[in-house]
PADOVEX-890375 format. One record per residue: z, x, y of N, C-alpha, C, O in turn. Coordinates in steps of 0.001 Angstrom, whole numbers, plus 500000, padded with zeros to 6 digits. Layout:
N
ZXYZXYZXYZXY;...
This chain:
431
033200828475210539032196827744211648031312826772211238030935825666211627;031053827701210130029412827325209547029769825939208499029061824978208199;031239826315208086030686825166207031031511824277207187032081823662206286;031687824088208740032442823071209503031246822399209664031087821289209156;029921823244210666029139822641210914028573821707209662027826820785209988;028838821858208425027979821343207205028715820304206751028082819327206351;029634820278206721030546819408206659030039817785207972029401816749207788;030767818399209221030273817865210303028475816975210638028166815985211302;027570818078209685026293817514209564026100816170208570025259815271208560;027206816441207791026555815007206389027885813617206453027791812531205882;029035814090207311030062813514207684029599812419208929029626811197208782;029167813123210186028600812464210732027556810899210944027734809815211499;026381811573210114025393810501210073025751809140208913025222808040208757;026927809849208218028537808498206902029003807298208170029010806077208326;029411808704209003030278807354210115030105806449210889030758805433211126;028267807254211685027352806213211952026892804952211017026665803779211313;026840805718209655026427804398208564027422803409208761027362802351209387;028455803991208049029975803147207839030019802761209008029612801711208511;030069802636209633030905801952210556030161800875211252030740799989211881;028321800993211085028021799447210634028902798283209974029179797187210460;029281798844208685029490798128208147030639796845208507030478795625208467;031676797548208818032965796782209374032364795909210459032622794716210618;031446796720211261031103795851212609030496795070212413030243794543213496;029766794295211220029333793458210324030469792713210350030574791847211218;031233792866209657032567792186209086032600791112210445032246789961210701;033368792452211240033621791938212746032525790808213197032796789628212973;031667791051213637030965790453214310031023788591213169031221787477213653;030741788969211467030628787560210706032061786700211144032131785486211340;033286787800211243034448787292211412034652786571213024035328785572213270;034156787086213638034237786820214811032849785239214905033088784204215527;031912785426214356030938783686214352032083783142213939032697782436214739;032589783347212662033183781815212521034844781690212954035691780826212726;034876783091213749036279782733214155036301781355215329037307780790215758;034779781039215680034611780477216807034216778853217119033890778162218084;034488778686215498033650777305214829034879776448215253034553775365214765;035697776308215658036683775315215611037696775406214538038250774353214225;038042776544213896038977776423212109039493777291211924039193778335212503;040529777207210998040798778731210182040108778554209011039593779400208280;040168777050208887039560777321207486038249778190207259037993778896206284;037364777934208566036028778870208404036147780447208099035459781047207273;037302781095209046037606782364208367038092782786207378038434783961207242;038197781967206582038889781625205173038009781832204179037960782623203237;037028780589204748036292780426203460035301782012203851035110782777202906;034846782315204973033744783754204791034993785250204439034698786445204406;036060784758204272036990786105203795037026785855202398036833786867201724;037243784664201682037192784342200707035338784805199683035144785289198568;034331784319200830033176784264199853032568785949199943031789786563199214;033338786350201210032324788377200867033697788505200221033349788909199111;034794788444200182035468789226199146035412789299197724035966790121196996;034517788132197348034392788169195925033317789059195339033225789686194284;032273788839196749031101790149196478031890791132196591032716791089195680;032040792006197271032984793176197486033904793588196160033947794758195780;034421792836195688035107793032194244033768793223193416033390794329193031;032828791591193089031909792135191800031325793353192042031429794285191245;030404793463193617029854795100193748031047796076193747030720796748192769;031969796505194086033709797445193988033569797588192339034070798675192049;033141796997191285033348796761189803032537798049189422032942798973188717;030793797880190284030039798020189557029993799872190787028972800556190723;030913800232191505030699801246192879030526802713191868030580803804192434;030341802650190526029960804012189856028619804069189816028155804964189109;027836803336190400026028803438190811026025804343191554025287805307191350;027095804253192933027034805456194389028086806536193877027853807717194132;029178806207193202030073806967193007029714808131192189030042809257192563;029090807950191142029247808680189767027378809328189878027138810249189097;026550809003190509025246809141190787025375810135191798024792811217191738;026290809712192928026323810921193790027019812130193652026643813128194267;028105812149192826028766814011192295027764814366190874027585815583190821;027371813945190218025973813855189567024830814420189986024428815472189489;024372813967190668023116814450191213023505815615192421022456815864193015;024769816501193053025362816972193682025447818255193137025231819319193718;025941817983191405026005818869190381024542819305190455024278820394190964;023470818431189923022330819391189373021689819780190145020709820415189757;021897819608191638021048819892192522021678821509192910020806822305193261;023114822038192870024091823256192952023473824026191706023366825247191594;023069822994190744022560823622189374020871824255189725020226825154189185;020608823500190654019146824218190523018189822978189634016960822929189679;019129821961188787018048821401187857017384820104188749018037819115189083;015938820326189061015835819246189649014808817998188793014229817001189223;014896818515187604014757817756186464015794816599186361015341815460186250;017038816767186385017841816451186190018152815742187614018674814635187746;017894816261188239018323815478189929017575813977190077018033813070190773;015853813856188982015257812896189731015382812057188463014961810900188443;015933812605187449016482811506186171017692810970185915018165810454184902;018205811217187222019922810778187425019275809208188322019679808059188150;018406809586189073017988808392189940017430807162188827017355805936188910;017094808147187776016011806970186931017241806637186222017157805481185807;018057807041185999019043806435185033019800805061185724019869803902185314;020350805735186994021102805076187568020532803488187973021089802394187880;019276803851188424018681802973188908017868801535187378017367800425187558;017958801826186895017696801545185589018846800240185004018612799130184527;020217801003185312021952800075184795021961799180186249022125797967186380;021775799997187069021628798690188368020962797366187877021487796258187978;019594797655187268018974795910187807019342795692186273019326794529185872;019639796612185464020165795653184164021772794972183959021941794278182956;022903795172184886023758794812186188023326793302186514023554792140186176;022746793884187172022336792757188377021569791509187931021356790588188720;021101791484186485020106790502185562021668790045184865021821788829184984;022766790678184223023490790071183716024436789173184864024965788151184428;024666789545186375025471788661187532024475787379187318024981786339186897;023105787425187590022718786535188445022622784967187100022574783766187366;022624785899185211022974784731184604023745784597184419023757783599183698;025101785097184622026571785097184796026892784208186219028039783769186129;026427783914187146026822783123187821027994782223188230028925782438189006;027593780847187273028184780027187150029645780384186726030572780035187457;029906781149185434030976781153185050032007782441186045033224782539185883;031389783126186819031866784746187318032529783320188987033752783388188864;032372782749189669032020782365191038033589781412190112034709781682190545;033507780721189307034544779680188332035894780743188717036873780851189456;035236781327187767036276782297187208037345782920188534038568782775188520;036303783872190017036726783982191068037438783663191931038293784248192597;036829782128191884038141780707192641039216781051191686040038781810192201;039424780799190697040632780132190179041265781431189951042303781275189309;040992782834190278041784783630190398042265783757192380043421784043192693;041582783592193057042102783771193835042500782549194899042763782743196086;042488781082194148043046779608194978043154779691196170044108779493196923;042028780025196349042098778694198113042347777487197908042218776791196900;042882777175199391042603775269199315041349775002199450040414775687199863;041428773657198959040128772891198540039336772957199671038231772526199342;039338773307200944038188772843202161037801774239202319036838774361203076;038232775280201861038256776151201850037412776950200721036693777916200975;037598776436199528036812776434199005035657776320198470034903776763197603;035804775447199426034165774261199293033563775099200124032674775679199501;033613775429201178032805776156202289032272777843201016031256778188200413;033549778341201184032902780088200277031926779513199221030773779814198912;033088778269198630031570777894197042029792778092198413029067779076198271;029608777480199046028289777422199634027832779185199909026683779591199735;028559779742200194028689781071200602028255782354199582028003783518199895;028259781780198389028591782311197155026879782150196558026107782947196025;026811781190196822025864780367195815023967781224196550022912781525195994;024476781291197991023570781969198459023231783708198276022132784225198072;024380784286198405024434785251198895024694786173197190025163787309197125;024245785319195933024333786123194564023159786507194412023026787529193738;022026785913194912021076786758194857020230787656195402019009787781195306;021123788316196038020780789520196521021623790954195861021723791998196505;022106790790194666022279791479193332021618792741193287021936793930193283;020318791872193245019616793282192478019421794090194189019414795320194255;019318793491195078018803794375196125019788795496196818019381796357197598;021568795289196271022585795244196363022824796678195545023134797787195979;022522796154194009023327797363193487021948798565193235022293799723193001;020927798351193273019804799412193247019605800474194789019004801492195136;020804799162195517020788799917197215021763801330196578021373802497196570;023005800859196112023537801940195427023856802486194836025008802919194857;023016802749194007022377803681192916021428804578194604022138805302195302;019802804363195034019731805207195690021041805995197093020832807114197562;022257805145197515022789805674198170023237806592197739023416807415198637;023599807007196623024577807413196025024071808633195640024854809580195698;022643808890195159021712809792195009021482810343196339022104811361196644;020925809978196916020672810476198925022203811211199244022164812300199815;023502810655198899024607811694199551024497813028198517024790814144198947;024086812843197226023670813937196477022570814625196611022294815825196622;022359814267196647020766815491197914021294816160199107020679817086199637;022422815717199548022767816173201108022396815385202020022424815508203245;021984814424201249021298814063202929021626812183202978021224811220202326;022690812416204287023236811370204507022458810442205829022743809322206252;021474811323206222020845810638207542020496809249206845020904808234207410;019838809135205767018316808569205146019790807019205097019567805887205528;021001807423204538021948806262204465021903805328205940021578804193206290;022312806270206396022324806424208137021714804922208634022138803832209017;020249805705208328019418804662209200018811803051208350018164802086208756;019419803420207035019553801747206221020489801157206667020394799929206662;021745801778207220022830800568207420022827800173208371023404799104208568;021966801063209747022095800709210699020778799548210746020980798496211353;019967799693210345018841798834210631019079797184209460018463796123209554;020005797506208615020378795831207983020916795593208490020595794485208920;022090796047209026023058795813209722022743794940210907023233793818211034;021752795587211935020998795324212641020820793490211977021389792403212077;019814794023211397019188792436210660020331791706210372020591790767211125;020845791869209721022603791135209140022758790128210728022514788957211019;023104790906211213024042789914213015022843789427213539022833788197213490;021813789910214028020738788752214523020059787919213824019527786992214434;019899788009212442019511786667211192020547786179211546020359785185212247;022203786574211282023285785210210743023204784531212647023132783354213000;023260785962213653023401784357215130022381783615215178022250782602215864;021591784105214427019711782900214914020138782018214130020319780906214628;020479782229212468021150780960212242021870780092212700021705778882212855;023049781063213010024192779744212903023946779168214833023630777992215014;024045779669215497023548779792216910022273778762216849022332777548217039;021471779295216635019703779259216924019137777493215767018466776591216268;019449777480214857019777776335214010020867775475213937020708774331213510;022050775915214331022626775300214181024040774998212520025007774268212298;023142776280211672024087776443210650024962776609210543025340776564211714;026240776919209673027742777361209795027209778470208808026279779273208734;028507778000207968028850779430206670027322779535206227026650780542206450;026981778735205768025224778963204891025127779680205924025886780605205636;024724779899206926024170780696208057024013782269208007023094783087207959;025535782258208047026205783812208054024995784230206309024306785245206204;025100783156205274025169783559203915023326784227204169022862785367204159;022877783235204318021367783791204416020831785051205151020044785889204709;021549784993206616021307785985207201021790787551206343021095788558206209;023075787333205902023082788462204832022646789255203473022707790384202987;021966787385203040020327787844202305019469788487202372018988789385201682;019235788001203287017682788595203966017595790051204319016629790751204013;018808790541205076019388792246205586019440792288204051018362791726203858;019892792535202862020325793032201754018974793509201092018708794568200524;018272792488201323016678793054200996015878793989202138015056794899202029;016156793700202642015300794726203827015800795845203806015076796822203999;017188795997203562017766797630203260017385797996202561017018799149202791;017094797492201147016909797398199644015372798894200069015242800114199977;014560797679200527012876797453200607012857799506201513012076800435201310;014302799388202608013762800492202938013996801390202379013165802290202501;014944801610201672015488802988201001014517802872199992014867803852199334;013360802315199247013050802687198491011448803327198938010764804151198330;011198802681200091009932803712201014010433804810201632009534805456202170;011897805440201816011849806453202485012594807224201190013195808046201882;012831807424200378012946807666199107011669808393198571011638809550198150;010709807594198650008790807727198738008641809199199205008581810332198727;008609808435200640008229809524201532008567810695201874007894811675202191;010197810442201744010682812032201605010999813180200619011081814408200616;011174811807199530011571813107198214010179813081197212010188813618196104;008687812197197910007582812422196785007719813548196147007604813334194940;007964814968196445007268815627196083007738815876194949006954816298194100;009303815667194564009992815745193724009445815108192622009942815284191510;008517814415192782007518813249191327007361814144190176007546813529189126;006980815853189949005966816556189765007194816805188444006865816800187258;008699817027188943009626817211188164010145815965187152011126815889186411;009160815115187421010001813654186528009126814324185206008040814903185172;010571813806183645009420814086182714010138812456181979011062811871182543;009620812041180920009719810924179925011433811442179203012507810853179083;010915812884178837011212812967177227013006813456178137013258814057179181;013777812886177190015239812738177106015801812115178724016709812454179482;014603810910178770015087810305180694016556809588179664017678809420180144;016300809371178700017195807883178151018331808359176555019095807811175762;017700809834176881018432810996176078020244810087175548021088809617176313;020262810144174107021631809062173966023300810242174931024377810168175523;022233811157174375024109812920175178023737812646176617024439811841177229;023195812951176943022888812317178378023143810756178840023863810766179839;022908809862178574023713808551178739024963808415178308025589808068179309;025780808491177304026371809561177708027553809789178407028478808997178586;027428811107178842027837811678179923027371810634180981028424810253181493;026412810021181531026799809141182336027527808219182306028076807861183348;027826807344180721029175806591181116029756807008180684030093806270179758;030468808217180637031658808528180073032444809024181269033664808977181423;031339809603182248031992809934183449032487808837184547033237808844185523;031409807592183656031207806439185081032391805280184632032883804412185353;032617805509183485033490804435182859034776804837183596035069803969184418;035530805732183579036245805964184459036543805589185649037586804996185926;035740805870186385035327804821187875035759803386187738036597802683188302;034841803206186739034794801345186158036206801096186331036648800055186817;037068802285185834038702800990185262039865801700186162041051801436185967;039314802880187444039683803320188296038895801884189483039756801442190245;037925801422189607037582800405190316038443798966190130039021798373191041;038380798563188735039602797547188215040299797077188604040399795902188957;041485798552188654042734798939189286042577798630190673043377797805191114;041550799200191632041594798702193341041591797400193191042536796701193558;040247796819192490039924795368192231041211794256192350041387793394193211;042013794587191205043443793836191117044352793846191998045140792914192162;044337794942192683045567795341194173044586793884194881044902792744195222;043274794673194862042790793935196603042792792316196775043131791513197645;042115792268195210042512789883195044043682789860194775044286788789194837;044197790801194475046121789855194357046634789316195454047251788263195620;045946791102197002046198790717198237045449789583198642045960788730199367;044640789525198362043896787967199051044295786942198114044189785851198673;044653786845197090045408785428196625046530784888196654046984783744196697;047006786215196614048224786030197807048336785221199176048649784057199429;048013786137199833048003785690201549047094784341201146047884783650200504;046212783856201194045773782234200153046733781371199629046644780209200025;047680781645198799048295780954198933049858780971199647050940780777199092;049625781217200806050834780539201929050247779979202645050997779476203481;048796779658202888048184778570203693046697779031204395046434780229204292;045952778384204925044676779215205758045431779829206690045355781051206554;046429779352207962046468780341208581047190781583208349047076782439209226;048020781886207181047973783495207159047335783817205831047705784958205555;046580783370204914044955783827205060044285784493206264043908785665206287;044175783579207296042824784267208038043909785509209089043430786396209795;045068785287208951046153786081209765045876788226208403045765789439208585;045907787559207663045791788937206808044096789425206514043932790595206168;042861788525206655041921788822207145041434789584208074040572790444207896;041984789293209146042097789754210863042174791276210712041476792262210949;043685790896210065044602792463209822043814793014208620044841793641208358;042903793401207571042582793547206900041161794449207647040608795450207192;040936793923208529039308793915209424040471795547209465040301796361208557;041313795775210311041380796714210772041769798402209958041876799520210463;041895797931208544041684799075207839040610799329207382040274800497207184;039629798045207041038186798826207140037495799223208111036391799768208101;037913799047208648036944799542210588037907801610210108037296802662209919;039216801420210083039414802918209269039104803508208116038820804705208169;039087802915206993038509803333206070036784804185205796036435805259205307;035993802880206484034650803135206302034858804737207363034312805765206962;035617804748208577035609805627209345035385806988208147034448807707207799;036965806812207763036897808396207025036004808489205892035316809506205802;035913807656205080034948807386204670033572808783204809033097809322203809;033217809082206044031767809814206127032535810610205673031941811025204678;033928811358205758034886813358205458034701812724204331033877813437203757;034980811683203520035190812070201581033864811900201411033412812318200345;032876811236202423031416811765201422030645813047201826029646813428201216;031312813853203176030866815218202842031341815844202060030692816803201642;032655815586201527033610816222200181032613816322199065032306817328198425;032047814781198918031627814563197430030420814886197436030008814635196303;028986815612198514027912815991198448028619817663198098028574818011196918;029256818657199137029616819547199394030178820248198499029932821418198205;031436819092197762032587819723196923031943819924195095032213820664194148;030797818563195417030035818876194270029445819801193743029642820164192583;028393820462194773026981821137194977027932822633194592027578823502193795;028884822623195200029578824164195038030946824070193276031540824900192588;030875823269193295031474823251191805030073823687190996030055824546190115;028727822825191526027818822717190256027544824470190387027387825219189423;027540824773191481027007826612192082028473827562191385028257828761191211;029878827042191012030526827499190979031159828522191621031749829464191093;030980828249193035030858828525193923032745827996194493032985827318195492;033823828566193494035583828213193661035754828903195559036464828186196265;035355829734196017035440830057197327035510828777198057036431828028198380;034148828777198218033409827561199045033863826295198833034134825494199727;033976826047197320034663824891197110036215824201197645036580823058197919;037099825998197618038352825392197865038611825099199598039533824438200076;037451825836200387037431826493201928036720824050202402036727823083203164;036487824396201668035546822843202232036556821784201956036596820881202791;037777821679200468038587820889200542039420820919201880039561819953202630;039902822064202047041174822416203331040630821212204948041146820253205522;039041822213205140038688821718205873038701820059205822039545819398206425;037466819386204878037905817769205110039290816969204970039296815756205179;040485817666204610041664817483204676042173817562206318043138816937206759;041236818538207166041658818517208425041063818149209166041318818669210252;040328817463209184039055816799209470039426814826209501039106814034210388;040117814564208308040571813147207515041544813110208207041652812006208740;042894814302208654044356814141209003044136814084210644045252813968211150;043429814110211341042934813967212636042311812266212805042440811433213702;041826812256211903041283810805212397042071809722211971042205808675212605;042571809978210927044139808973210515045120809156212065045554808208212720;045274810397212344046234809662213821045627808836214941046270807906215430;044319809171215392043360808847215974043571808082215586043142807562216616;043960807027214832044134805429214424045120804554214568045406803436214995;045808806167213676047265805134213935047757805140215517048968804947215631;047177805289216513047241805929218237046672804665218683047244803976219528;045569804338218150044633803348218736045247801933218114045434801059218960;045501801681217079046177800330216735047583800316217335048092799231217617;048020801078217475049375801387218302049673800091219756050147799026220152;048589801878220114048300800710221697047182799692221707047401798823222551;046019799512221019045125798511221006044742797615220203043637797081220110;046259797358219254045931796584218262045681795113218224044866794553217491;046828794297219486046890793015219815045791792709219917045121791962219205;045287793772221626043835792981222379042715792712221151041828791886221365;042774793509219699041798793774219223041782792748218438040693792307218071;043214792038217934042850790947217378042864789659218062042905788638217376;042817789549220013042559788657220741040983788768220633040453787706220959;040138789700220289038730789577220409038431788984219123037215788846218987;039070788605218184038578788732216956038356786844216515037668786191215731;039700786498217863039837784690217500040471784486218515041261785285219019;040120783089219045040668782101219827041287781098219286041657780166220000;041524781100217871042597779854217489044100781434217908044316782641217799;044519780481218266045754780592219420047527780963217876048530781676217834;046993780143217171048340779924216123048189781234215150049174781771214643;046682781746214919046185782884213997046578784235214994047205785188214532;046270784197215958046438785077216619047739785842216727047898787063216760;048846784645216787050271784926217441051232785098216157052351785608216123;050353784432214936051392785002213757050426786094213342050619786197212131;049378787070213733049394788126213414050457789425213946051020790315213308;050445789133215196051380789898215626052334789948214716052363791156214480;052853789633214282054103790373213384054029790904212080054867790995211182;052680791281212185052768792005210702051721793201211244051179793941210423;051495793329212570050334794517212799051028795666212838050227796601212841;052410796124212875052641797264212377052309797688211425051565798669211406;052898796893209932051514797058208659050565798145208676050479799244208127;049637797226209782048460797893209907048161799624210631047316800490210404;049150799537211418049431800714212205049290801966211251048786803089211242;050229800884210234050926802338209121049908802903208186050026803987207613;048572801818208042047857802103206786047251803400207048047457804141206087;046471804058208130046322805148208399046451806705207902045767807605207418;047800806419208350048503808053207347048760808147206195048879809131205464;048931806115205863049481805966204328048972806848204191049477807964204314;047029806448203694045168806313203105044728807573203133043972808076202302;045332808260204374044329809186204610044201810541203056043273811348202996;045211810476202111045191811735201131044262810927200304043262811369199737;044790809394200285043963808926198731042332808964198837041588808982197857;041820808974200491040281808664200919039493809903200378038624809975199508;040174811024201308039943812511201005039874813131199878039112814085199721;040930812520198619040511813212197497039609812624196977039110813276196060;039083811495197180038153810550195732037058811270196246036132811533195479;037019811591197295035666812590197883035297813788197262034283814426196978;036970813866197126036806815484196423036156815488194651035371816246194080;036937814235194177036590814051192680035984813483192414035646813381191235;035505812792193366033916812510192599032291813386192882031218813429192279;032858814011194158031875814970194111031977816373192412030945816863191953;033384816703191838033453817122191074033157816446189789033047817137188776;032980814815189721033513814239188510034822814356188002034948814254186782;035796814547188679037143814560188122037331813020187909038270812524188531;036750812378187304036716810934187075038552810646186679039387810008187321;038688811414185371039724810817185397041163811025186082042165810335185900;041050811900186731042111812045187619042344810741188925043317810333189560;041526810554188897040469809122189654041687808125188900042773807861189417;041482807918188315041696806927187003043485806785186642044126805756186430;043942808170186672045394808064186670046773807852187903047990807670187894;045269808072189226046303808064190245046090806624190456047130806120190880;045127805761190320044957804235190250045585803097189670045811801937190014;045855804037188366046872803830187592049068803422187861049970802825187273;048885804139188950049897804420189000050201803976190139051363803629190356;049381803903190960049502802585192217049255801746192097049724801039192989;048381800943191046048653799498191005050266799596190256051024798833190856;050792800150189396051984799575189041052872799779190452053430798786190918;052981800920191047054073800816192240053716799386193179054524798673193774;051904799208193070052252797776194333052640796444193764053177795453194259;052223796722192633052639794758191440054770795011191627055624794302192160;054863796593190749056450796333191695057382795994192435058419795387192171;056767796639193935057423796817195103057425794984195182058450794306195132;055873794386195329055312793107195271056897791985195029057717791361195703;056587792282193691057675791818192812059250791750193380059922790754193113;059586792401193851060700792604194101061129792310195516062306792236195867;060184792164196223060225791630197812059909790274198536060262789614199513;058547790235196893058349789146197534059002787472198088058442786671198836;060352787351197406061008786077197430061403786192199317061187785490200305;062157787656198993063164787144200211061872787750201520061917787133202584;060863788828201415060366789228202561058676788828202743058052789384203647;057845787647201661056887787264201877055773788136201861055285788918201045;055430787629203430054337788661203624054545790001204024053938790818203331;054810790179204380055129791197204702055873792946203939056018794130204243;056245791565202354056378792260201119055119792774200553054852793809199941;054455791808200911053307792016200403052376793461201287052156794326200439;051870793848202572052007794479203486052909796023202779052373796995202248;054088795834202967054392797378201935054099797148201026053084797776200723;054488796429200183053599797172198875051972797963198797051584798826198009;051326797369199801049823797737199703050132798778200488049219799578200279;050807799209201200050664800957202351051356801893201027051000803069200956;052508801271199814053001802667198993051970802532197996052098803437197171;050979801756197728049684801813196739048900802426197210048380802978196241;048178802898198452047730803942199168048426805352199254047753806381199197;049491805364199361050263806144198991050693807314197656050683808543197594;051119806028196512050934806563195689049474807036195156049668808217194868;048484806818194950047104807314194936046971808230195636046024808877195191;047405808733196579047262810626197468048068811268196639047701812001195721;049262810990196965050188811998196181049911812388194895049826813583194613;049749811446194016049413811782192353048585812776192078048730813692191268;047068812375193324045857812891193157046187814617193759045683815703193472;046889814345194368047599815758195427048255816413194222047931817594194092;049330815810193055050076816936192132048737816979190987049004817778190090;047302816284190791046441816637189674045778817948190003045406818663189073;045552818426191600044319819024192542045374820572191842045121821531191113;046623820044192606048188821525192819047716822436190942047426823587190615;047855821319190307047907821643189031046920821829188059047126821776186846;045594822098188727044650822617187900043462822557188381042880823628188208;042537821404189166041872821014189991041384821766190704040172821786190918;042487822801191398041318823715192205041067825091191936040676826016192647;041408824994190663040714826313190013039571825710189496038735826385188896;
């Protein structure tokens, strides 16, 4: 019971925090879904996906920081805890600067790969040109969020996320409906909220953890051995993320090449996947924090018990979402758009969205466990295998089954990640 309470104390704030993210995406889709054409949905989908990919690639700033911080905390190494945050923020700012400098070729390459229709690309380009200036805020926020989780504190990320997303929604609605803007209004709302969120994170970090400044020392902050360890752990996460990015980018591009309507259909159905994934991530975050802490303290019994309990909670969540989507999925789609051709076409592919929660539960839970103990090589191996499975399945079925093959390949991708990570855990990680 005590362990369950710890899991829920970490998971519930993360769930509240995470669920505001897909709700924000749903609001954005709902706003543009009533602008009078599928191209607006497609433009937001392409623009948002490009930034999701960019930031996702550097997700190690959150994941690696979380795992290494929780282990340092388990060892009671407070100097290491403080230095980990400083290293992560320094890397975040360097990456953000590179993105801003390279924004033109980055946009060109992203749109070349996705290949949306010309009208969609024009609107998505406007969205990109505005939102790219949020890179410093977003990447620093990644570092801070990962550090908070590693410190066993998910309440602060919850407060930041809720505030940031409320600001985003209010700003977007004001700019679109109050000022008559369209895609640009949604983009400016997002940019403003990103800097608000980053500012709140810095203020709360100073207020809650200001006492830790006495443990800060310059000596060894950028020590080559420490930096090598940081980048070694995160290089596996980086490469693993490239695999996930390749699958998700190809998924978007394959839908875009089937026309604006099919792109809009996949965008709507992906919202169901996102809603589930961020909800389940709450328990994955709890797994990160607790498994990392117990690993750092070499408490094997507590580690194994936590893994079992997190899986039990994750399985219950996945089952609940499966039932919810099977019963109310069509109603949910009708809320998101009043474009009848899009909503009608989406119904045919709804069963795949219903299958996603149970197919993906193991992958999500294991990611939390593996990040906590920084078993990042296992994450990379599972993602490589799953990526190979995705492209193999799709290429074999695309001529006959088209978009159905795309969704089937995605389900196989999720299953493969979970299966490979289960094997890795059983063969060695559990010891």
